[in-house]
N, C-alpha and C positions, 0 to 999 in steps of 0.2 A: 503494500500498500503506500510505502513511502518512497518507492520508485514512481508511483502513479502521480504524487504530489511533485514529485519534483520535474517530474515532465508535465505536467500541467503550468508550472512557472517556466519553465522554459517556455513552454506554448506560448504564455502570455509576453514573453520578452521578445520573440519572436515578432508576434503581433504587433507591438509597439516599437521595433524596430523597420518592419516592415511599411506600417505606416507613416514612418518619418521619410523612410528612404523613398515612398510615394510622392511626398511634398518634392519638386524640386524648384530649381530657383528662378523657374521660365516663367515669364507674366502670363498669367491667364486666368481665366473664370473659376471661381472659388468651387462652383459646382465640379468643373472637370477633376480639380485635385480630390476632390470628396469622393467620385467615383472613383479614382484608383485606389484611393485607401480602401473603401470597401471590396475590389476588387482584388486586394492587392493581402485584406485581412481574411477574405471568404477561402480565398486558394492558400494560406499558410494556417486557416483552420480546417481546413480539409486535410492537409498534409498531416497536421500536427494529430486530428484525429486517427490517420491511417496508422501513422507510428505508434499512438497510444495503443491501439487495438493488436497490432501484432506483438509489441511487448507484454499486453495482457496475454495473447494467446500463448506466448512463449512460458510464462510464468505459471501458466495454466499446466501447460505439458509438463513441466517439471515438478509441479506440487503433485500430479497425476502418477508420476514416474515414482516420485520419493515416497508417495503413500502405498503403490503395489510394493517396493523395498521395505518398508516398513512391516507388510504386513505378511510378505515372504519371510522376513526372520521373524517375527512374533508365535509364526504356523511351526519355523521350525523348531524354537525353543518350547512349543506346548509337544508336538511331536516328542521332541527327547526327552521330554520329562515324563509323558506318557509310558514309553519303550522303557526309562529306568525305574519309573514306580512299579512296573507289572516282575514279579520277583524272578522269574524263569527267565527274563529277557536282559536284566540289569548287567549281566556278568559277559555276554557278548560285545562282541566288536561291532558295531552299526552306527553307520553316520548317515547324516541326513541332510537335504538339501532341497529347498524349493525355489521353484523358479515359476512366477505367476501362479501360484495356489498349486502345481502340482508337485507332490514331493516325491523323491528319490530317495530310496532306501538302497545301502551297499554295505559290502561287509559280509561276514559271514554269519550262519546260524547253525545252530548244533544239530537241530532238527526241522523237516517239513513242517511241523505243527508251530515249533519258534516260528520260524520265517511270516508264515500264516496268519499269526497271533500278531507278530508287528506290522505287518500290511493293513489288518484291521485296525489296529490301536492310531495307525498314523489316517487312516480313513474318516476316523471317527473324529477327530479334529476340526472342529469349526473352521471354515474357508478352506480346506484343502477339496479343492476341485479332480484330483487326481492321484492317483499311488503306482509308481515304476520302483516296483517291487526288484531290484538286483541283488539281494543275498542269495549268496553261495552257501551250500549245505559242505559242511566240514564235517567229515566223515573221521570218527576218531578210531 
């Protein structure tokens, strides 16, 4: 929001400068100078509006990307906590990674049941859109 406020101040300054530059030292009627000022102000206003829109769009995109990254990190933490809280799984070496809500499990499991349990726990976490179970069975 501070950026938008700064852009508005810059825009107003540009309008004033443009208005003053429209007044030249050539003799002429006041109406002609007024029209030039109005045209210059309108053009400057349009350009400022376009610039503010572009900046706003970029900020919105960055906000969305940041929100996705935070959501993914939160999902990863919740999945890790769920796996660690499960008595049969907490001693296993399971890595968790989340990208756009899709959780990838990698590492090893001591049985097919453990692998499926880890997948089920991950799928049960709020915000998970899918689970890619890459756990390898470790035979003793």
